[in-house]
Every structure is written in structure tokens, then in C-alpha cells.
GUGURO-170064 format. One record per residue: residue number from 1; residue in three letters; chain; x, y, z of N, C-alpha, C in turn. Coordinates in pm, whole numbers, plus 50000, padded with zeros to 5 digits. Each point is the difference from the previous one (the first is absolute). Layout:
BEGIN
{NUM "ALA" "A" {X Y Z} {X Y Z} {X Y Z}}
...
***
This chain:
BEGIN
{1 "MET" "A" {67448 23086 03588} {50079 50071 49967} {50114 49908 49976}}
{2 "LYS" "A" {50088 50017 49898} {50101 49923 49948} {50105 50036 50082}}
{3 "LEU" "A" {50104 49870 50030} {50111 49991 50069} {50108 50093 49966}}
{4 "LYS" "A" {50015 50010 49849} {50117 50049 49956} {49909 50078 49837}}
{5 "ASP" "A" {50061 50120 49968} {49958 50040 49887} {50027 49937 49864}}
{6 "THR" "A" {49917 50022 49917} {50017 49962 49877} {50068 50044 49855}}
{7 "SER" "A" {49971 50163 50054} {50057 50054 49919} {50094 50121 50048}}
{8 "GLU" "A" {50069 50098 49942} {50057 50125 50081} {49928 50074 50060}}
{9 "HIS" "A" {49862 50027 49962} {49899 50061 50033} {49890 49969 50120}}
{10 "ASP" "A" {49993 49853 49982} {49893 49922 50117} {50097 50018 50141}}
{11 "ASP" "A" {49913 50011 50090} {50055 49960 50153} {49951 49894 50056}}
{12 "GLY" "A" {50087 49913 50062} {49954 49911 50074} {50008 50005 50150}}
{13 "LEU" "A" {49982 49879 50059} {50019 50009 50130} {50132 50047 50059}}
{14 "LEU" "A" {50112 49944 49921} {50119 50015 50086} {50033 50168 49976}}
{15 "GLU" "A" {49964 50027 49866} {50048 50181 49993} {49922 50054 50074}}
{16 "ASP" "A" {49884 49962 50061} {49945 50086 50106} {50075 49967 50103}}
{17 "LEU" "A" {50045 49913 50034} {50070 49954 50099} {50136 50109 50043}}
{18 "LYS" "A" {50062 49994 49902} {50112 50077 50005} {49985 50160 49986}}
{19 "ASP" "A" {49882 50047 49965} {49950 50146 49967} {49963 50026 50162}}
{20 "ILE" "A" {49960 49883 50072} {49972 50021 50157} {50108 50021 50107}}
{21 "THR" "A" {50127 49897 49964} {50083 49989 50074} {50114 50106 49955}}
{22 "CYS" "A" {49991 50084 49872} {50097 50071 49982} {50100 49957 49923}}
{23 "THR" "A" {50018 49869 49928} {50103 49935 49989} {50073 50062 49846}}
{24 "ALA" "A" {49897 50018 49912} {49986 50069 49886} {50118 50113 49998}}
{25 "GLU" "A" {49992 50080 50122} {50069 50145 49992} {50152 49926 50014}}
{26 "LEU" "A" {50030 49917 50069} {50113 49917 50059} {50088 49940 49887}}
{27 "LYS" "A" {49937 49975 49879} {50068 49908 49874} {50107 50131 49942}}
{28 "ALA" "A" {49970 50119 50002} {50109 50069 49937} {50124 50001 50063}}
{29 "PRO" "A" {49974 50063 50121} {50143 49984 50106} {50065 49860 49981}}
{30 "ILE" "A" {49917 49895 50029} {50069 49883 50018} {50063 49967 49855}}
{31 "LYS" "A" {49959 50040 49861} {50064 50000 49920} {50141 50075 49938}}
{32 "THR" "A" {50005 50144 50101} {50111 50013 49986} {50101 50003 50071}}
{33 "ALA" "A" {49966 49946 50113} {50075 49939 50095} {50047 49875 49975}}
{34 "LEU" "A" {49927 49913 49900} {50091 49881 49960} {50126 49980 49942}}
{35 "PRO" "A" {50038 50075 49925} {50133 49986 49980} {50091 50030 50075}}
{36 "GLU" "A" {49990 50117 50081} {50113 49993 50131} {49990 49924 50103}}
{37 "VAL" "A" {49888 49912 50011} {50012 49895 50066} {50073 49866 49934}}
{38 "GLU" "A" {49992 49978 49886} {50034 49934 49930} {50175 50018 50015}}
{39 "GLN" "A" {50055 50127 50005} {50142 49999 49988} {50061 49991 50118}}
{40 "LEU" "A" {49914 50047 50074} {50050 49956 50162} {50023 49888 50022}}
{41 "GLY" "A" {49884 49949 49978} {50025 49852 49993} {50111 49903 49968}}
{42 "GLU" "A" {50039 50070 49849} {50114 49926 49951} {50134 50070 50075}}
{43 "ALA" "A" {49985 50128 50029} {50108 50049 50071} {50033 49886 50144}}
{44 "ARG" "A" {49871 49988 50067} {50024 49902 50117} {50062 49867 49968}}
{45 "ALA" "A" {49935 49985 49893} {50032 49844 49957} {50178 49991 49976}}
{46 "GLU" "A" {50026 50085 49945} {50177 50056 49980} {50070 49994 50114}}
{47 "LYS" "A" {49938 50056 50116} {50050 50013 50110} {49999 49876 50087}}
{48 "VAL" "A" {49923 49961 49986} {49976 49881 50060} {50088 49874 49954}}
{49 "SER" "A" {49992 50005 49857} {50110 49894 49960} {50162 50037 50018}}
{50 "ARG" "A" {50017 50143 50015} {50142 50031 50053} {50031 49977 50141}}
{51 "LEU" "A" {49911 50003 50102} {49982 49968 50117} {50030 49849 49999}}
{52 "ARG" "A" {49954 49894 49939} {50031 49890 50025} {50133 49986 49943}}
{53 "LEU" "A" {50041 50032 49859} {50138 49981 49979} {50120 50060 50113}}
{54 "VAL" "A" {49971 50107 50038} {50075 50060 50156} {50022 49912 50082}}
{55 "GLU" "A" {49835 49943 50064} {50050 49871 50099} {50039 49899 49971}}
{56 "LYS" "A" {49976 49934 49882} {50124 49906 49976} {50141 50016 49980}}
{57 "GLU" "A" {50023 50120 49965} {50168 50051 50001} {50031 50024 50151}}
{58 "LYS" "A" {49938 50020 50096} {50006 50033 50126} {50002 49870 50071}}
{59 "ALA" "A" {49940 49889 49963} {49989 49859 50060} {50144 49938 49983}}
{60 "LYS" "A" {50020 50036 49855} {50131 49950 49938} {50126 50006 50091}}
{61 "LEU" "A" {50003 50195 50024} {50081 50029 50082} {50035 49985 50145}}
{62 "GLU" "A" {49839 49941 50026} {50013 50010 50149} {50092 49866 50075}}
{63 "ALA" "A" {50006 49927 49906} {50124 49866 50067} {50148 50051 49984}}
{64 "GLU" "A" {50014 50078 49891} {50148 50066 50034} {49993 50095 50114}}
{65 "ARG" "A" {49926 50067 49989} {49984 50107 50120} {50025 49925 50164}}
{66 "LYS" "A" {49938 49879 50029} {50014 49945 50084} {50113 49923 49997}}
{67 "GLU" "A" {50086 49949 49919} {50128 49969 49998} {50077 50073 50032}}
{68 "ALA" "A" {49991 50150 49926} {50105 50092 50048} {50007 50067 50135}}
{69 "LEU" "A" {49861 49967 50083} {49970 50048 50111} {50084 49865 50086}}
{70 "ALA" "A" {50005 49873 50005} {50071 49910 50056} {50128 50014 49989}}
{71 "CYS" "A" {50048 50027 49879} {50145 50028 49986} {50033 50125 50068}}
{72 "GLN" "A" {49953 50108 50018} {50009 50114 50089} {50006 49962 50141}}
{73 "LYS" "A" {49938 49950 50052} {49953 49938 50128} {50135 49903 50024}}
{74 "LEU" "A" {50025 49905 49902} {50090 49909 50048} {50155 50122 49993}}
{75 "ALA" "A" {50031 50089 49899} {50090 50093 50027} {50030 50087 50154}}
{76 "ASN" "A" {49899 50066 50011} {49956 50037 50149} {50023 49909 50111}}
{77 "GLU" "A" {49953 49871 49994} {50070 49927 50109} {50152 49957 49985}}
{78 "HIS" "A" {50042 50005 49899} {50144 49982 50022} {50086 50099 50022}}
{79 "VAL" "A" {49965 50131 49958} {50044 50136 50094} {49984 49991 50131}}
{80 "ARG" "A" {49888 49971 50050} {49961 50004 50164} {50114 49904 50048}}
{81 "ALA" "A" {50001 49867 49921} {50087 49899 50048} {50136 50044 50034}}
{82 "GLN" "A" {50080 50064 49877} {50090 50049 50003} {50048 50137 50070}}
{83 "SER" "A" {49939 50061 50051} {49991 50110 50092} {50021 49964 50150}}
{84 "ARG" "A" {49906 49870 49990} {49998 49941 50141} {50143 49967 50038}}
{85 "LEU" "A" {50070 49928 49889} {50092 49916 50036} {50135 50123 50025}}
{86 "TRP" "A" {49996 50126 49929} {50115 50107 50016} {49943 50039 50121}}
{87 "GLN" "A" {49926 50027 50046} {49987 50037 50117} {50033 49905 50116}}
{88 "TYR" "A" {49970 49841 49997} {50088 49940 50067} {50164 50006 49987}}
{89 "TYR" "A" {50030 49998 49892} {50136 50034 49962} {50049 50125 50074}}
{90 "LEU" "A" {49954 50107 50003} {50006 50132 50080} {50004 49967 50134}}
{91 "TRP" "A" {49910 49930 50057} {49974 49985 50135} {50145 49901 50027}}
{92 "GLN" "A" {50034 49949 49933} {50102 49892 50054} {50137 50103 50005}}
{93 "CYS" "A" {49998 50094 49898} {50107 50030 50009} {50016 50143 50107}}
{94 "PHE" "A" {49895 50036 50049} {50006 50061 50101} {50027 49943 50157}}
{95 "GLY" "A" {49925 49853 49982} {50062 49926 50108} {50150 49986 50009}}
{96 "ILE" "A" {50062 50005 49868} {50141 49933 50025} {50089 50156 50018}}
{97 "GLU" "A" {49920 50103 49952} {50092 50124 50030} {49999 50035 50164}}
{98 "LYS" "A" {49861 49947 50065} {50005 50046 50131} {50096 49903 50073}}
{99 "GLN" "A" {50017 49854 49936} {50059 49939 50109} {50167 50031 49932}}
{100 "PHE" "A" {50034 50052 49909} {50113 50057 49968} {50051 50078 50093}}
{101 "THR" "A" {49910 50120 50003} {50050 50133 50070} {50007 49980 50145}}
{102 "ALA" "A" {49924 49882 50067} {49969 49952 50123} {50167 49909 50013}}
{103 "HIS" "A" {50032 49966 49936} {50117 49917 50023} {50121 50075 49998}}
{104 "LYS" "A" {50001 50081 49914} {50115 50125 49983} {50023 50069 50095}}
{105 "LEU" "A" {49898 50043 50058} {50027 50060 50162} {50062 49948 50094}}
***
């Protein structure tokens, strides 16, 4: 038996194998699904390229984000230091007030 057919009407060994495994029946659904697969592949490629673009933008903004966080932490430390200073001044004032009222009596 020939490996492949020589014309449309002859059957070769490969055609017999296709008949046995029923792959000939799957040919039509595969052909109908192929355009959809290609369309979905293109949509995926678009989304992947958009994702890469967004990741690059995010990476660029990450440095600015870190700088802003560092600035905010520095501002918070400054406010805390001022708060401690004002609490110290208040404590001193209360001490002076106690001395003044005790000395007055």
C-alpha cells in the first residue's frame, strides 16, 4: 500500500490512519475555530503589549513614589519633633506655674 494517495480518489496508508483515528471528522471544526483562535491571539498580543507599556510607566513612577514617601516620612518626623518640643515647653510652663503659685502663697 502506498504511503500517500496519488489522486483524490485513491486511498493511501495515511488516509487509512486518519479514518481509523477519526481525525478527518475534526478537520471541519478546526477550520471553523481557526479564525476565532487567531482573533483571540491578536487580542492577547495587544493586551500583553499594553501590559508591558503599563509596567514600564509604573516602573518610571516608582522612583517618584519612593521620593514622595521619603519626603512624607521626613515631614512626619518634623511634626513629631515639633510636638515633643511644644510638650516640653508646656511642661516647663506648668512647672513655672506651680513654683509661682507656691511662692505666692
